[in-house]
Every structure is written in C-alpha cells, then in structure tokens.
N, C-alpha and C positions, 0 to 999 in steps of 0.2 A: 504495501501502499505506502502511495504515493505522502509525501509529506504534505503535501496543500490537503490533498482528500480524507488524513488525518485531523487537521487544522478544523476544517470544514465539520468532521463530524464531533471533534470535541467540542465547539462551538454550537454545534444541534443541541447538542447534550447539555452542556452547560444553560440552552436558554429555555431547557424544557422548565414550566412553571414553577415545578415542585421539587427541581434542583434548583433553582434559582432562590425559592425564598428558604432553602435552609443556607446556600451558601451566604445568601445575606445575612439571616440570620446570626451563623458563624462567626460573619465577619464582623457586626458588630461587637458584637460580644468581645471575643477575643482580639480586636481592634481595641474597644475602652478597656482595656484592662493593661493594654502595651503602651494606649496614652498614657492613662494615668501615671505609670511604671513609667514612664521614660520622657513627657513631655510637660504634664501638667505643671512641674513648678517651671517649667519656662514662661507658660504659657500664664498663672495665675501673676505671677511678677511684673509682666507686661513688653516683658523683653522678648515675644516672641515675632523673629523677624519670617523673611519671604521664604527663608528653605530650612527656619522652622513646622512653618507650615505645607510643606513641601512631606516633611517624617511624617506629619500628623496623617496627611495622606497616606503617604504610603504604608505607613500603622494599619490603614480598612484592606487596601488595594492586597497587601500581599497574604494573608489571611485567606482573602475573599478567590485568590487563586487557587492557592494551597487545599483550601475545601474541592472547588474544584475539581481539582487534579484529582483533588482522592477520589469521588466521585466515578470521573472518565476511569480510574485504576480498575477500579469493582469490579464498572459495565463491561469490560474487556473482560477483564478475568472470568463475570459473569455466565458470556458469551463463547470464550474458548472453553469452558466448563463442560458446554452442552456441547459443543462440536464431534463429533461420533469419529473416535477412536479405532481402527481397526486392530484386531485380534492378536491379526498374524500378516503380514507383509507378502504379499503374493510372490513375491521373486524367491520363495525360500522353504528350503524344504519344512516337513513338523523336526521339531529338536526331541531328540529322545536321551533322557538324561537315562545315564548308568545304573544301575542295580544295586538298591546297598546293601550291605552285606545282611544288617539288623536293625531292624526301626529304632530309634534315640529311645530310652524310656523318660520318663519328666519325674518318677514317684523313686 
C-alpha cells in the first residue's frame, strides 16, 4: 500500500464521528494536564509570549495525533487478525515428524 493511500485511509478513520469524539476528549484531558504542568505559571504571571501560545497549542495537538495513531493502529491490527492465514503453503509437502520413543510424562 502506498504512503498516499495509507495517509488517506488514516484520515478517513480519524474523521469518523465516534473516533473524532474520543480523540478530542483525550486531547482535551491530556492537553489540559500538560498545560497546567508546563505552561500555567507562565500564563498566570502574564509573561506568555507568542512562543508560549505555540507551545500551548502543541500541548493539545500532540495528544490528539497520538490518540488517532492508537485508533488507526488498533483498527489495522483488527483487520489483520481477520485475514485468513493458510494452514499449509501449497508449494510444500506435508510435514512428517519423527516418532517419539516415549510420550512425555508430566506427573
């Protein structure tokens, strides 16, 4: 699959309403915690610059993208799990294992 197709597929998954609602909620919660920890003192002191506000925006955008990547990865894993896997390749002969001299005992 090409990068363009994968990107388009990822954007489609991220735009689904249930995923968008979930990722926005995660971004607001995680971003708010990070904002309080990292930037709140600068904003409350009145020393916030445009660089500070860029950091604040990034504080919310990064969790949004990370949450989307988690959803996209989980979706791909689920799709891979439903793909039938051949039990035996068509090009090989049946595998015959050597007989054991005695069965293992576990007690």
